N, C-alpha and C positions, 0 to 999 in steps of 0.2 A: 557464548553462542545462544541465540534466542530460542525460547521454547514456544512451539506452536502446534505440536502434534495433536493436542486436544481440540484445536480449532478446525482441523481438517476433516473432510468427508461428511460435512453437514449438508442437509438439503436446504435449498434457498427458500426463505420465508421472509418477505419484506417486513421490516420493522422489528423482527425478532432474530433471525439468522440471515443477515445480509452483509454486504461489505463494510458498512459502518459498524455493525455489532462486532465484526471480526477485528477491526481496528481497536475498538474499545477493549475487547478481550485481550488482545495482544499487549496493549499498553498496561493493562492492569496486571497481567501475569508477569511480564518481563521487567517493568520499570516502576510498579506500584503507583501508576498514574491513573487516576479515575477521570474518564472523559464522560461528560454528561450525556445521558440518553435522551436526546431531543425527539419530540414528536414531529414527524414530517408528513405533509400531505403526499398522497400518491402523485406521481408524475410531476413533481416540483421542478425538475430540470427543464420541462417544456413550458412551464408557467412563468418563466422569467426569474425564478429564484436561483441564487448561487449559494446553496446550503453549505457546501464544504468550505468554500473560501470564507464565508461569513462566520461560521461557527468554529472552525479550527483556530482562527485568530483569537477568539474568546477563550479557547482551551489552552493557549500558550504555545501555539505553533507559529513558525515564521517561514516566509518564502526563502528558498535557496536561490543563489545566483546560478546562472547557467554553467559556470565553471566549477561550482562546488561539486566535489566528488561525493557520491552517495555513500552512506554508512548504514549499517544494520539498524532498522527501526525507522528510517525515513519513510514518509508517506507520499505516495504518488497519486495525484489527482488526475483522473482520466476522463475524457469526454467521449462517451459512446453514444452516438446518435443524438447528440445535443451540442449546443454552443457553449455550455458550461460543463464543469466537471460533474459527471453523473455516477462515477465509480471511484473507489479508493482501493489501493493496494499497498502493501508494506514491503519494502526492500529488505531482503534477508541475507544479502551478500551473494557473492559469486554469480552475479547477474541473474538472480532469481527473485521472484515475488511470491508472497502468500496473499490470496484474495478470495473473494466469493462472488463470482460472476452470476448474473441473473440466469436462472434456469439450469445451473450446474451446481455440483457439490463444491464446497470450499476446497481449495487446492493450492498447490505450488506450480507456478509456470515460469518459463524462462522470460526474462524481461527483454523482449524483442518484438518485432512485427507490430501488430495491432496495438498491443499494450504500450510499447515505447512510442510509436508514432502518434498516438492519441493522447499522450500525457500533456496536460496543460500546465501543471505546476508540480514542483517537488517541495515538500515542506518538512521541517524538523522541529521537534519539541525543544523549547528553550532549555530544558534540563540536560539536553544532549549537545548543547552548543559547543562545548570544548572537547567532545569525543572526536578523535582523529581517525581517518580511514586506516585500516590495518594494511600494512605492507608485508605480504608474505610471498615467499617463493611457492609457486604452485607445484604440487607433485604431479607425476605423470598421469595418474588416474583422473585428477581434476582437469588437466589439460585435455585428456582424451574425451571426457564427458562434455566439456565445452565445445570441442570440435564436433562431436556427434550432434549436440543441440543445434549448432549452426547449420548443419546439413539437413535437419528435419524440416 
């Protein structure tokens, strides 16, 4: 199970505590993978830059096919108010993501609605290529929590 508690509850500060720094911290903590801390201009997503797609390739990530099942640690590239991915989130299993939205504290959210509908790409690090999705029978509490999440 991935560790991410230390990444939660942080105030948003572009370039220091944002969605990209959360991805970097998650990968360092969980997989001992160091993602370069690139300098990015403000508002790059509106200036025709495709920062996430260009740089994640350099860092060893590859695009998943639409039929590939998500596994813990997959990165979701999300377009919020832009034609290119302007936000990144990490899939942590059980239909949940950890991320750092602009103007909010870093948090865990259910992967549905806006987050799912605005996802442009799903990527996986090459070191996790052979990791298979876990097939577990869900216990009653998890099924109940998923049911409640759908109703919210």
